[in-house]
NURO-364679 format. One record per residue (C-alpha): x negated, y negated, z negated. Coordinates in pm, whole numbers, plus 50000, padded with zeros to 5 digits. Each point is the difference from the previous one (the first is absolute). Layout:
REM residues N
XYZ/...
This chain:
REM residues 185
462501280528995/500605022850298/502414972650172/497534971649928/497105021050161/502645012250278/500274960950071/495984994250011/499635027850263/502984986050228/498294965749971/496755010650053/501275019150300/501884972650185/496564972449898/497905029250172/502245002650329/500704965150013/496654991050001/499425006650359/502544975150107/498524968749740/499294972050195/500154966549731/496114995150064/497055017750058/500785021949700/496674999749807/498174972650173/498784990249609/498005029950064/497694989450266/497124987649819/500505021849669/501485032250098/499145020349678/502454996649736/498435009649627/503285000949765/499865005149603/503675005349845/501795007949684/503155016449985/502575022049825/500505035650147/503295013449909/499475038050006/503015026350135/501535018349700/498395030350121/496634985849927/500114978249688/503124978249840/499364962350073/497554978050134/496274993349942/497514975250049/497985004150352/496724985950112/499084999850369/497604990150300/500924999550339/497254993750334/502094993150353/498564992550299/502494976350194/500094994750372/501544968850154/502815018150155/501805007449622/498655034150005/497585009449673/498375031449893/498355005849654/499555018049676/502074999349647/499205009249661/502154996949682/499455012949663/502215005249730/500645023149663/503045017749865/500465001949629/496134989149941/499075037850087/500545005450346/498004979250277/501634992150321/498014993150355/501734987750294/497865001350308/501084997750382/499174986050318/502654974650173/501524983250292/501344965449939/501844976950228/499704960949908/502904983450174/499414965050153/500984964949852/499544963550044/499345000049609/497785010949757/502445026949919/499925033250155/501955029849954/498335035050070/501285038049993/497475026549935/499975039450065/497375022849831/498445034849934/498225010749700/499575020549673/501364992949644/497685019349727/501175004949643/497235007149756/501145015349661/497694992349714/502055020949760/499575032750215/497045018649834/499225024350322/498194991950309/502924993550187/500874966349854/501014980150323/502515002450297/500284983450326/502915000050197/501094984050362/500734960949987/501604978850258/500194963649915/502724981450179/499574958149931/501664968250062/498744965949860/499154965150040/496544981350026/499664960549959/496984987350117/498144967749863/500344984350356/501095007050339/496804997550207/496945020149903/500985007749637/497845018049754/502355013949711/503585008949993/502415011849709/501195034450090/503355014549893/501405036250048/502515028049961/499215030950031/501615036850018/497035021449897/501445033650155/498655027649817/500525038650101/499385019849668/499485040450064/501125010349646/503514992550010/499954998050377/501484965550001/499334967750183/499834971549724/500354961550067/497654978249787/500654960650008/497174978450005/500464960949957/496864978950034/498304968350067/496764987750037/497164980450149/498355006750359/496844985050116/499634998750391/496495006850096/
């Protein structure tokens, strides 16, 4: 799991560094008339062994404002459960870069900052939740319904949701694989 997380981190870093030199076409010219992207997604969240064993179903939504330069900024919210008792909320703000392409398929990378909250219903005391630092790294693909003035897209994404735990003092890598539909507004 850690090896996959390192490879994802390296891929996102190269993608962000390479974004300044990308010149295929105006990177996100399809966003000129519809800059807002509202995404609903479903996926699997594979937790690091420090948090839980195995993976869980995840639901989420994103709202991103995209500029024709390829850069975008937005918010992300994901929900999952661990063993039907612990609710997991991942929320972050992030910066994305969409690479230009003459086709309907565009690749993107992203980097964010946010929080991961765990709420445990099994704990009887008042302190039944914990919140930790979240740093999501993303790489993905969007396939638009048409090249000129699209109004929806299919979005697939691989993310490393890095969560910094305080007890034990450790960083965890929680891999997310998701797919969904984006509406361009």
